[in-house]
C-alpha positions as CSV (number, residue, x, y, z in Angstrom):
1,M,-35.4,-46.3,-13.0
2,S,-38.7,-47.0,-11.3
3,I,-41.8,-44.9,-11.9
4,F,-41.6,-43.7,-8.2
5,L,-38.0,-42.5,-8.7
6,K,-38.9,-40.8,-11.9
7,R,-41.7,-39.0,-10.2
8,I,-39.4,-37.9,-7.4
9,T,-36.8,-36.7,-9.9
10,I,-39.3,-34.7,-11.9
11,F,-40.7,-33.2,-8.6
12,L,-37.2,-32.2,-7.5
13,I,-36.4,-30.6,-10.9
14,F,-39.6,-28.6,-10.8
15,F,-38.9,-27.6,-7.2
16,L,-35.4,-26.5,-8.0
17,I,-36.6,-24.4,-10.9
18,F,-39.3,-22.8,-8.7
19,F,-36.7,-22.2,-5.9
20,I,-34.3,-20.5,-8.3
21,Q,-37.0,-18.4,-9.9
22,F,-38.3,-17.4,-6.5
23,N,-34.9,-16.3,-5.2
24,I,-34.2,-14.4,-8.4
25,S,-37.5,-12.6,-8.0
26,K,-36.6,-11.8,-4.4
27,S,-33.2,-10.5,-5.1
28,A,-32.5,-6.9,-6.3
29,E,-30.7,-6.0,-9.5
30,E,-27.6,-4.6,-7.8
31,K,-26.9,-1.9,-10.4
32,K,-27.0,1.8,-10.7
33,Y,-28.4,3.5,-13.8
34,E,-27.0,6.9,-14.7
35,D,-29.4,7.5,-17.6
36,S,-32.5,9.2,-16.1
37,E,-34.8,8.0,-19.0
38,V,-33.7,4.4,-18.3
39,R,-34.4,4.8,-14.6
40,Q,-37.8,6.2,-15.3
41,K,-38.8,3.1,-17.2
42,L,-37.4,0.9,-14.5
43,Y,-39.3,2.8,-11.8
44,E,-42.6,2.1,-13.5
45,K,-42.0,-1.6,-12.9
46,L,-42.2,-1.1,-9.1
47,N,-45.4,-1.7,-7.2
48,W,-46.5,1.9,-6.6
49,K,-49.6,2.4,-4.4
50,N,-52.1,5.2,-4.8
51,F,-50.8,6.2,-8.2
52,D,-53.8,5.1,-10.2
53,N,-57.1,6.4,-8.9
54,P,-55.4,8.2,-6.0
55,K,-57.4,8.9,-2.8
56,K,-56.8,10.0,0.8
57,H,-56.6,7.0,3.1
58,I,-55.0,5.4,6.1
59,L,-52.1,3.0,5.5
60,K,-51.6,0.3,8.0
61,L,-48.0,-0.7,8.7
62,E,-48.3,-4.2,10.2
63,K,-44.7,-4.5,11.4
64,A,-45.1,-1.4,13.5
65,K,-48.8,-1.8,14.4
66,A,-49.1,1.8,13.2
67,N,-51.4,3.8,11.0
68,I,-50.2,6.6,8.6
69,D,-52.3,9.2,6.9
70,I,-51.7,9.2,3.1
71,L,-52.9,12.3,1.1
72,E,-54.5,12.0,-2.3
73,S,-51.5,13.8,-3.9
74,E,-49.1,11.2,-2.5
75,Y,-48.1,7.7,-3.7
76,Y,-45.8,5.2,-2.2
77,L,-43.9,2.0,-1.9
78,D,-44.7,0.0,1.2
79,N,-42.5,-3.1,0.9
80,W,-38.8,-3.3,1.4
81,K,-38.1,-5.3,-1.8
82,D,-39.3,-2.4,-4.1
83,I,-37.7,0.3,-1.9
84,N,-34.4,-1.6,-1.9
85,Q,-34.6,-2.0,-5.7
86,Y,-35.3,1.7,-6.1
87,S,-32.3,2.5,-4.1
88,W,-30.0,0.2,-6.1
89,W,-31.2,1.7,-9.5
90,T,-30.9,5.2,-8.2
91,W,-27.7,5.3,-6.0
92,G,-25.9,2.0,-6.5
93,Y,-26.5,0.4,-3.1
94,G,-29.3,-1.1,-1.1
95,T,-31.3,0.2,1.8
96,P,-31.6,-1.3,5.4
97,E,-34.3,-3.9,5.8
98,D,-36.0,-1.8,8.4
99,E,-37.2,0.7,5.8
100,V,-41.0,0.1,5.5
101,L,-42.3,3.0,3.5
102,M,-41.3,5.5,0.9
103,V,-43.9,8.3,0.3
104,V,-43.7,10.6,-2.7
105,G,-45.3,14.0,-2.8
106,E,-45.3,16.9,-5.3
107,D,-41.8,18.1,-4.3
108,Y,-40.8,15.9,-1.4
109,V,-40.0,12.3,-0.5
110,I,-40.5,10.7,2.9
111,Y,-38.5,7.7,4.0
112,V,-40.0,5.7,6.9
113,S,-38.1,3.1,9.0
114,W,-39.4,0.9,11.8
115,K,-36.9,0.4,14.6
116,D,-37.9,-2.5,16.8
117,E,-35.7,-1.4,19.7
118,G,-38.2,-1.4,22.5
119,Y,-39.6,1.3,24.7
120,V,-37.6,4.6,24.6
121,K,-37.3,6.4,27.9
122,L,-37.6,10.2,28.0
123,D,-35.5,10.8,31.1
124,D,-32.4,12.1,29.4
125,W,-34.2,14.7,27.3
126,K,-33.3,17.3,29.8
127,N,-29.6,16.8,28.8
128,V,-30.2,17.6,25.2
129,D,-28.3,20.8,24.2
130,S,-29.0,21.9,20.6
131,N,-25.8,24.0,20.4
132,V,-23.6,21.1,21.5
133,L,-25.2,18.8,19.0
134,L,-24.7,21.3,16.2
135,N,-21.1,21.8,17.0
136,E,-20.4,18.1,17.1
137,M,-22.1,17.7,13.7
138,K,-19.8,20.3,12.3
139,T,-16.8,18.5,13.7
140,V,-18.0,15.3,12.0
141,Q,-18.3,17.2,8.7
142,K,-14.7,18.4,9.0
143,E,-13.4,14.9,9.7
144,N,-15.3,13.5,6.7
145,K,-14.2,16.3,4.2
146,K,-11.2,14.3,2.9
147,I,-13.2,11.1,2.5
148,L,-15.8,12.9,0.4
149,L,-13.2,14.7,-1.7
150,D,-11.4,11.4,-2.4
151,Q,-14.8,10.0,-3.7
152,G,-15.3,13.1,-5.9
153,L,-18.2,14.2,-3.8
154,S,-19.0,17.7,-2.5
155,Y,-18.5,18.3,1.2
156,V,-20.4,20.3,3.8
157,T,-19.3,23.9,4.4
158,N,-21.9,24.9,6.9
159,L,-24.8,23.6,9.0
160,E,-27.5,25.4,10.8
161,W,-30.7,24.5,12.6
162,I,-34.0,25.3,11.0
163,Y,-36.0,23.6,13.7
164,E,-34.1,22.6,16.8
165,P,-34.7,19.2,18.3
166,T,-38.1,19.4,20.0
167,L,-40.0,16.8,22.1
168,K,-43.8,17.0,21.7
169,D,-44.7,15.0,24.8
170,Q,-48.4,14.6,24.0
171,Q,-47.9,13.2,20.5
172,K,-44.6,11.4,21.6
173,V,-42.8,12.8,18.6
174,V,-39.3,14.3,18.4
175,S,-38.7,16.6,15.4
176,Y,-35.7,18.5,14.1
177,S,-34.6,20.0,10.8
178,Y,-31.3,21.5,9.6
179,K,-30.0,23.3,6.5
180,V,-26.8,22.2,4.8
181,N,-24.5,24.3,2.6
182,W,-22.3,22.3,0.2
183,S,-19.0,23.1,-1.5
184,D,-20.6,22.9,-4.9
185,G,-23.0,25.7,-4.0
186,N,-26.0,23.4,-3.4
187,I,-28.3,23.9,-0.4
188,T,-30.3,21.0,1.1
189,M,-32.3,20.4,4.2
190,E,-33.2,17.3,6.1
191,S,-36.2,17.1,8.5
192,K,-36.4,14.0,10.7
193,N,-39.0,12.8,13.1
194,L,-39.2,10.0,15.6
195,K,-42.6,8.7,16.5
196,L,-42.4,6.7,19.7
197,G,-44.3,3.5,20.4
198,K,-44.2,0.9,23.1
199,K,-42.1,-1.6,21.1
200,G,-40.0,0.8,19.2
201,Y,-40.2,3.9,17.0
202,L,-40.9,5.0,13.5
203,E,-38.2,7.2,12.0
204,S,-39.3,9.4,9.1
205,Q,-36.9,11.5,7.0
206,F,-38.5,14.2,4.9
207,V,-36.4,15.4,1.9
208,N,-37.5,18.1,-0.5
209,T,-36.3,20.3,-3.3
210,I,-34.8,23.7,-2.4
211,D,-35.0,27.0,-4.3
212,E,-34.9,30.7,-3.5
213,N,-38.6,30.6,-2.5
214,T,-38.3,27.8,0.0
215,D,-40.0,28.4,3.3
216,F,-37.6,26.4,5.5
217,K,-39.5,26.7,8.8
218,G,-42.8,26.1,7.1
219,T,-41.5,23.0,5.4
220,A,-40.0,21.7,8.6
221,E,-43.3,22.1,10.4
222,Y,-45.1,20.3,7.6
223,A,-42.7,17.4,7.9
224,S,-43.3,17.3,11.7
225,E,-47.0,17.0,11.1
226,F,-46.5,13.8,9.1
227,A,-45.2,12.1,12.2
228,E,-47.7,13.7,14.6
229,Y,-50.6,12.1,12.7
230,I,-49.1,8.6,12.9
231,T,-51.1,6.5,15.4
232,F,-50.2,3.2,17.0
233,D,-52.7,0.5,17.7
234,E,-54.1,0.0,21.2
235,N,-51.5,-1.7,23.5
236,F,-48.7,-0.6,21.1
237,R,-48.7,3.1,22.1
238,H,-45.8,4.7,24.0
239,S,-48.3,5.3,26.9
240,D,-49.1,1.6,27.0
241,Y,-45.7,0.7,28.4
242,K,-45.8,-1.5,31.6
243,S,-43.1,-3.0,33.8
244,G,-41.4,-5.9,32.1
245,D,-41.7,-4.6,28.6
246,K,-38.5,-4.4,26.5
247,V,-36.6,-1.1,27.1
248,A,-34.4,0.4,24.4
249,A,-30.7,0.7,25.0
250,L,-30.8,4.4,24.4
251,G,-33.0,7.1,25.9
252,I,-34.5,9.7,23.7
253,G,-31.5,12.1,24.1
254,G,-29.0,9.5,23.1
255,L,-31.2,8.4,20.2
256,V,-31.5,11.9,18.8
257,A,-27.7,12.3,19.1
258,G,-27.2,9.0,17.2
259,T,-29.5,9.9,14.4
260,L,-27.4,13.1,14.0
261,G,-24.2,11.1,13.8
262,V,-22.7,12.3,17.0
263,K,-21.8,10.5,20.3
264,T,-23.2,13.0,22.8
265,L,-25.6,11.3,25.2
266,A,-25.1,7.9,23.5
267,K,-23.8,4.9,25.4
268,A,-20.6,3.4,24.0
269,G,-22.0,-0.1,23.3
270,A,-25.4,1.1,22.0
271,F,-23.8,3.7,19.8
272,A,-22.2,0.9,17.7
273,K,-25.7,0.0,16.5
274,L,-26.2,3.5,15.1
275,I,-23.2,3.3,12.8
276,P,-25.4,2.5,9.8
277,L,-27.3,5.7,10.5
278,I,-24.1,7.7,10.5
279,A,-23.2,6.3,7.1
280,K,-26.7,7.2,5.9
281,F,-26.4,10.7,7.3
282,W,-24.3,11.8,4.3
283,W,-26.0,10.4,1.3
284,V,-29.6,11.0,2.4
285,L,-29.1,14.7,2.1
286,L,-28.3,14.6,-1.6
287,A,-29.4,11.4,-3.2
288,P,-33.2,11.5,-2.7
289,I,-33.4,14.9,-4.3
290,A,-32.2,13.4,-7.6
291,A,-35.4,11.5,-8.3
292,I,-38.0,14.1,-7.3
293,G,-38.0,15.6,-10.9
294,F,-39.1,12.2,-12.2
295,F,-41.9,12.0,-9.7
296,R,-43.1,15.5,-10.4
297,K,-43.3,14.6,-14.1
298,K,-45.2,11.4,-13.3
299,S,-47.6,13.2,-11.0
300,S,-48.9,15.4,-13.8
301,N,-50.3,12.2,-15.4
302,T,-52.5,11.4,-12.4
303,Q,-56.1,12.5,-11.9
304,S,-55.4,14.0,-8.5
305,T,-56.5,17.6,-8.0
306,E,-55.3,18.0,-4.5
307,T,-52.5,20.5,-4.0
308,K,-49.9,20.4,-1.3
309,P,-51.7,21.6,1.9
310,K,-50.2,23.9,4.5
311,K,-51.5,21.4,7.1
312,R,-52.0,17.7,6.8
313,K,-55.8,17.4,7.2
314,T,-55.9,13.8,8.5
315,V,-59.0,11.6,8.3
316,R,-58.1,10.4,11.8
317,K,-58.1,12.3,15.1
318,K,-54.6,13.2,16.1
319,T,-54.0,11.1,19.3
320,D,-51.4,8.8,20.8
């Protein structure tokens, strides 16, 4: 074999080794760990931000061209690889690639996704009926009861609004929150917010622990403020839309209905794109709560002295 061929062979071998190692490093360990102590050690391997030397700051989400206010008491994962791995270790399945941020507070977790769907029109908001949406959600619960029982999971026995779907036109934010009663006696709540931009929207899900002292309305308002203080860069704001820009398949009414797992106001074709959200609708109410105890324990080791504020005092002026 000539020297040239030997060099080429060696190069290809090293390239192959690098390629394999690179792809292994990119792939998630697709395994769930039931032992909480094992999970805690694994969590520490993830690239948490603002954990050491925490400070209040603005986080830039490049994909969305958006800016998010991070409190001193919060820390986070801001890349899909770590968020996806966290999901596998905790629940046994991955997370959609549009999840761009996971923020951990003292007794809450916020999951943020960027939906690159285009400009969302507001025309159909007038058709949103909170009572109709709630009744359809309850119907979906009944239809899924058998599926959940077959999987050995508790099922929903009651749903009620804490904060009915509300459009805040100035901030271009839609917020809602509801309380869920489960067959095993647990009570959970989910607060969701949609921050609209010109090229899509950021969806944030706020999940927190519940006890007898929980102020449901206050917590829902706190979750809403997280989205209100998100700002898009210039030329990427909802108000920057101009003729010829991409328009989303669903208006805001249909979008809200889809995130709730119901078909009201949603177009038949566009609704198919929301099926992953409907699947997620069930587990997100329960699963994120399981890890909050770990984060609270870890938080006690930080130097942060900031307590959970009643209002998010942002370092940016709240504008759209």
